[in-house]
C-alpha positions as CSV (number, residue, x, y, z in Angstrom):
1,Q,22.2,-20.6,-162.4
2,L,19.0,-21.5,-164.2
3,S,15.6,-19.8,-164.6
4,R,12.2,-21.5,-164.1
5,G,10.9,-22.4,-167.5
6,G,14.3,-21.6,-169.0
7,R,16.7,-23.6,-171.1
8,F,18.8,-26.2,-169.3
9,Q,22.0,-27.2,-171.2
10,M,24.6,-29.5,-169.9
11,G,27.6,-31.4,-171.4
12,L,29.0,-34.6,-169.8
13,E,31.7,-37.0,-170.8
14,I,31.5,-40.7,-169.9
15,A,34.6,-42.9,-170.3
16,N,34.0,-46.6,-170.6
17,D,37.1,-48.0,-168.9
18,G,35.5,-51.4,-168.6
19,F,35.6,-54.5,-170.9
20,A,32.1,-54.3,-172.5
21,N,29.2,-52.0,-173.1
22,P,25.6,-52.7,-172.1
23,I,23.7,-55.2,-174.2
24,K,20.2,-54.0,-173.8
25,P,18.9,-50.5,-174.8
26,R,18.8,-48.3,-171.7
27,G,17.6,-44.8,-170.9
28,V,20.1,-42.2,-169.7
29,R,18.6,-39.4,-167.6
30,V,19.9,-36.3,-165.8
31,V,18.2,-35.9,-162.5
32,L,17.8,-32.6,-160.6
33,R,17.0,-33.2,-157.0
34,N,16.0,-30.3,-154.8
35,L,18.3,-30.2,-151.7
36,A,15.6,-29.0,-149.4
37,S,12.5,-31.0,-150.5
38,K,14.3,-34.0,-152.3
39,Q,11.8,-33.6,-155.1
40,V,13.3,-34.9,-158.4
41,Y,13.0,-33.8,-162.0
42,T,14.3,-36.0,-164.8
43,F,15.6,-35.1,-168.3
44,P,16.3,-37.8,-170.9
45,I,19.6,-37.6,-172.9
46,N,19.3,-38.8,-176.4
47,T,22.0,-41.5,-176.4
48,D,22.3,-45.3,-176.5
49,P,24.8,-46.8,-174.0
50,R,24.9,-50.0,-176.1
51,F,27.3,-48.0,-178.3
52,W,29.6,-46.7,-175.5
53,E,32.5,-48.9,-176.6
54,P,35.2,-49.9,-174.2
55,D,38.3,-47.6,-173.9
56,K,36.3,-44.7,-175.5
57,T,34.8,-41.5,-174.1
58,Q,31.3,-40.4,-175.0
59,A,30.3,-36.8,-175.1
60,L,26.7,-36.4,-174.0
61,M,24.7,-33.3,-174.4
62,L,21.4,-32.3,-172.7
63,D,19.3,-29.5,-174.1
64,A,16.0,-29.3,-172.2
65,T,13.6,-26.8,-170.8
66,L,13.0,-26.6,-167.0
67,P,9.4,-26.8,-165.9
68,G,7.9,-23.4,-165.3
69,D,6.7,-24.5,-161.9
70,I,9.9,-26.0,-160.7
71,P,10.6,-24.5,-157.2
72,T,13.5,-22.2,-156.8
73,G,16.4,-23.4,-154.8
74,D,19.5,-25.5,-155.0
75,Y,19.5,-28.8,-156.9
76,E,22.0,-31.7,-156.9
77,V,22.8,-33.1,-160.4
78,L,22.7,-36.8,-160.8
79,L,22.9,-39.4,-163.6
80,H,20.5,-42.3,-163.8
81,L,20.8,-45.3,-166.1
82,P,17.8,-47.6,-165.1
83,D,17.1,-51.1,-166.4
84,P,14.9,-51.0,-169.5
85,A,12.5,-53.6,-168.2
86,P,9.4,-51.9,-166.7
87,N,9.3,-54.1,-163.7
88,L,13.0,-53.4,-162.9
89,A,13.3,-49.7,-164.0
90,N,12.5,-48.5,-160.5
91,R,14.8,-51.0,-158.7
92,P,18.1,-49.3,-157.9
93,E,20.1,-52.5,-157.9
94,Y,19.5,-52.9,-161.6
95,A,20.7,-49.4,-162.6
96,I,24.2,-48.9,-164.0
97,R,26.6,-47.9,-161.3
98,L,29.5,-45.6,-162.4
99,A,33.0,-46.7,-161.2
100,N,33.8,-43.2,-159.8
101,P,34.3,-43.3,-156.0
102,N,31.6,-41.7,-153.8
103,V,29.0,-41.2,-156.5
104,W,26.7,-44.2,-156.2
105,E,23.5,-44.0,-154.2
106,A,22.4,-47.5,-153.5
107,A,19.0,-46.4,-152.3
108,T,18.1,-44.6,-155.5
109,G,20.3,-46.1,-158.2
110,Y,21.5,-42.6,-159.0
111,N,25.1,-41.5,-159.6
112,L,25.9,-38.2,-158.0
113,L,27.7,-35.9,-160.4
114,Q,28.9,-33.7,-157.4
115,H,27.6,-30.5,-158.9
116,T,24.9,-28.2,-157.6
117,L,22.7,-25.9,-159.7
118,K,20.7,-22.9,-158.5
119,V,17.2,-22.4,-159.9
120,Q,15.7,-18.9,-159.6
């Protein structure tokens, strides 16, 4: 449960079970999406996926402030790793897709973390 204008802290572990890490620098964002209105709020995580080495787990931390005018309600928590090129950043097919089953949203390029937060 979070408060409008309050502190939003979140920890996340990402395991790179693949054979390589991304070559280009890429943003990593936590996305909160209102379940009723579908409005999204994004929060950057200070990390560089180029250094997420294969067969290693990365601990990511987000420490942000929620906007004071964010509507109250329930929010899905998602992870977005868009392409760094400005002309490709909004194209979902260029975002990194996590290997976990049932998390990928092809229409948005978001990965659903299967967690809901309540903002009051």
